Structure formats: C-alpha cells, structure tokens
N, C-alpha and C positions, 0 to 999 in steps of 0.2 A: 638419491631422492630429489624430486623436483623442487622441494622447498629451498634448498641451498642454491639451486640454479636460478630460482626466481629472484632471490636477494642479489645474486651476482649481476643479473640482467637489469634489475630495477632497484638499485641501491637506495633511491630517494623515496620510493613508494611506501606508504604506511601499510604494513601487512602483519597479520598474526597467524600462528600455526596451531592447529588443533585447539582453537579457542571456542569455548561454549558460546552459542548464539543467544542464550537466555539473557545475556547482558545487553542485547541489542534489540530484541523483539518486544513489541508492546504487551504481549501476554506474559513476558518474563519466563518463557519456557523455550526449550529447544536444545538439541544436542550440539556437538562441536562441528566446526567447519575445518577441513584439512588446511585450506588456505582461505583467509579472510582478507580481502583486498579493498583498500579505500583510495581510488585514484582521485587526483585533484583537478586535472586538466583533461581536455578533450583528446589531445594528441597522445597523452599518456595512457588514457583509457583504450584508445584504438590500438596502441602498440601492445598493451597487455593482452587484449583479446586476440590479437594476431598471434602472439607468442603462445598463449594457452592452446589455441587451435593447433599450432605446429607441434606442440608437445602432447597433443591428444588428451588434454586434461578437460574433463567436463566442467561447464560453467553454469552457475546459477546466479541470476540477477535478483537482488532483494530490494533495491531502492532503499527505504529506511525501515522495512520490516514491520509496518504498522498493520497490515491486513494479511498476515501470514501465520500459519502454525507450522513449525518445523518439528518433525518427529524427533523422539528422544535419541535415536541413533545418529542424528546429525546429517550432514551433507558431505558426500565424497567430492573430491576435486576442489574447484575454486568457487568461492562466493564473492561477488562484487557488490559492495554497498556504495551508495552515491553521496553519503552524508558530507563528504569533503568538497563536493562540487556545488558551490553556493553562489555563483555570480548571478546578479540580477540588475537589469537597467531598463529605463523607460525612454521611449522615443514617441512623443506625441501621445496617441491613443494606443500604442502597442507596448507590451511588456515582454522582454526577452529574459528567459529564466533557465538556469541550469537545472538538469533533471533532479539534482539532490536538494533543491530548495524546498522548504516546507510550503505546502499549499496554503496553510493559514497565513504564513508570512507574506506570501504573494498577494493574498486578498487585502492585507493591510497596506502593502505598497501601492496597490491599485487605489485604495481609498485615499491615501496621502497625496496621490496625483490626480484626485478628482475623477477617477475612472470607475464606471459602474459596469456590472456584469458578473463580478466574482463574489458578490455578497454571500451567495449560497454556500461558498467554500470556507467561510470564516471559522467554522468549527470542525472541518474535516481533517483528521490527522493524516499524516503521510506526506510523501514527497510529490512534487509535480510529476516526476516520471512515473511513479506508482499510480497517480491519478489518471494519467493517460492510459496506462496499462489496463485499468479496470473501468475506464469512463466513470470516474467517481462523481457522485451527485448527492444532493440533499435538498429538502424543502423546495422541490420543483425545478431545481437547476441541475445541469450536468456539464461536465468539462467540455464535451464535444461542441456545445453551443458557443464557446468563446475561443476556440482554438483556430488559429490561422494555419500554422504548420508545425511540424515536429521534426527535429533533426535527430537521427539515430546513428549508432555504429552497429553495423551488422556483425553476426558471429564471426565473419571473416576479417573483421577489422576495417571495413570500408565505411565511409560516411555516406549517408543517404537522407534525403528530405521527403517527408510525406505531408501533403496538404490534407485538410480535414476530410475531403471526399475520398482520399486514399485509405483512410484508417478503418473503414468498415465498423464504425461505431454502432453499438446497440446497447441495450440495458446491461450494464456492468461488463462490457466487452469492447475490445479493440483488436485490430489485427496484430498488435504487438504480442498478444498472448500466444499466437501461433508462430510468429516470425523469429522469436528469440533475440530481437534487436534490443540494444541498450539505448534508452532515451537520454540524450545528453543536453538537449535544449528544446524549449517550447516557446513559441510565439503566441501570446494571447492578444486578440484584437478586441478591444473594449470600446465603450462609448464614454464621452465626457458627461459628467453629471454633477449634481449638487452634493458637496461633501457632507452636509448635515443630513440630507436624505439617505446617503450611503451609510453613514454611521448609525443612523436610527434603525435602518434595516438590519445591520450587523448586530446591534444591541438586542434587537428583537429575537433574532435567530440564536444568539448566544444564550439568552435567557431561556428559550425553549429547550436548548440542548442541556443546559445545567439542570433544569427542572425535571427532565425526562430520562437522561442517560446516566449510567452509573460511573461517573468520572472519577470517583474516589478509589476505584480498584483497577488493576491492570486488566486490559481486555484487547480484543482485536476488532472492536467495533461491532457493527451489525453482522451476525454470523451467517444468516441465510438471505438469499435473494427473495424478493417478495413474490409469492406465487400468484398467478393471475386470478383475480377475483377474491383474494384473501389478504389478510394482514397477519404476518407471521407471529407477532407478539400476542395477538388475540387468540390465534389457534393454540398457542402454548398455554396461555392462561386458561382457556376453556377446557383444555385437556387436564387441568389440575396438576401440572408438573412444574409450575414456576417455583423456584427455590430448590429444585432437585439438585443434589450434589453428588459428584463422583470424585473421590480424592479431594483435591483442593480446588476443583473447578465447580462453579455453581451457576445455574440459570438465574440471572440477576432478579432480585425482588423488585428492583426499580423499573426495569425494562426487560420483558421476557425475551426480546430478540437478541439480548446480549448474554455472553457467557463470561463470567469474571473469575479472576484468580484471587480467591479469598484466603488461601492457606497453602502456599508453596506448591501449587499445582504443577503437574508434569504435562507435557504435550499429550501423552497417552490419556490422561484424565480428560483433557479437552476433547480429544477425538472420540473417546468412548461416550462422552456426554452428547456430542453431536449425533452419533449413531443412535443413541437412546431416544433423542428427540425425534429424529427422522422416523424411526420405527413406530413410536407412539402416535405421531401425527398421521402417518399412513394407515396404521391399523384402525384409528378412530374415524378418520375423515377421508381416507383415500387420496390424500394430498401428498405429493412428493416434494420435500423441501430440498432445494439445491443450495449447497454452501456458496456464500459469497466470498468467504475467506479462502485463501489459497493454502492447501495442505501439501507439504512437500517433505522430502528427506527420507531417511532410512529408519526402519524399525530397529530396536535394540537387538 
C-alpha cells in the first residue's frame, strides 16, 4: 500500500490516512481522503507532487476547502491542503504570500502596512491559493486586480511563474482550474494609502457581511455564480423556496444565495438541494444557475 511508502519517503510531512474531510471543509461535510497531506515548504510540496506522479496516485488540491463540497464517498488518492504553508512578508508596496495564507489575514497585513487594494477581501473566507484559483471577489473587487504574479508547482513537480496576463482571469475563473497547478506563492502589488481610510472601508464591508450573510452556520459561501442580468438570491426568494431544507442543509433564511448546514447535513443533502434550486429556477424563469462552489469526490 502506498501509505506506508509515503511515510518512509516523507517522514516529517504531516499526513493522515482515510481521514474524513468533514473536519476540514467549511460546510463540515465530506467523505474520507485516502491520503491527506499538509506540506509546509515549497520544496517539500514539489517533491511530494513529483513522487505522487511517479506512483501514479491521483492528486486533488484543496487549498483550505472553503469553497468546495466533497461528496460523501470521499476522494481517492492524495489530497493536498495548504494550511501549513503560511509565510507572508512585505516589501514596500508588495506583499509576498504563501498559497495557504488566509485571504482575510492578507488583507489585514496590507492594512497594517498602509497598503490599499485588498479591502474588498477582508471578509472572503479561504486561502490565497484558492482565491487565485477562482478569482475570488466581493463588493466590486476581484483578486485579479491586485495580482502581479503567481508561483506554482506543476503536476510534474516543476516550479513556474505566471504573471497576471498569463492567468486568463474572468468571472470566478483562472487558468489554474484547467492546469492542475498548485499555487505556492502570490505577489500582490498594492498602493500606499491612509490607514484610517483603509480601516474605515474594511469596517464598512465587515458590517455589510455580518448583516447579510449567515455566518452563524457552516456554509461554503455563495453557492451560485451570478447569472447575467439577475441576482441569484432574488430569484430564489421570488421562487418561494427560501428556507427549503433537504436533510440538514437549508437555503439560508438570511441570504437565499447561501446553503447552510443547520443539522448535521451530508454532502448529498447539499448536492440534492443545489439540484432542486437549479431545477426550480430553470422551470420558473428559464435561467440556468451555475455553481460557484466546486463539487468533487466520489459517490457512496
């Protein structure tokens, strides 16, 4: 079994075997990972990816699993999470951040160094690597606007640098979604600003988030991409299905664009509720809702 081989090859790497991913996902759902790996350093991550490829073990990159639903059957092969890769430093108006650093923390570091441009990210859950993967955004800002370059490790274990123009950014999309690269470092290029103005904007956005989003329950954030010409939450409200519950998953009563785990929901509950919403909205309005959340893994 390759589990013992992994430990022999990487004795200092934090790894779990057949570990339920529900302990690590923001929805608190998901089946087990055969190998759950937490590299701490770039060279370590590169060596692990190279070894996994040599062993023909499939690899899934999760970042910190804030915007993902993992099916109840779990994930075969290896899952890499970046939570242990947390280096961050500032040089003048640039911030260099490991892929596992929380985006919220990065926005706070920017503020503390009088740097403006990341205020929009002060409430976005997830890692910097995940934010690049999906071009995360909120309140009129997107990650692509402040990125200078991204360093990745390819599935072959090679280091590569992409500049912003290389990343094919669009709404909730980047080329990382197709390439399978592991984001290990991001360089944000920001502007100097007034710290009081920066804090004021962050306070304003935090208040908006607290007042409108169901932060009291586990969730994966906004479930659907915004369809052109519509607002997802309003479509769901107008359809009369806000509050609909399947198993332990419920369309939030606070914000209809969110699905919350109110009673030990399974991933299947989430996925069935997503399908119900999609069918209802299409039948009523002819609008196809495309998930923003990433749904992966095996059925039971």
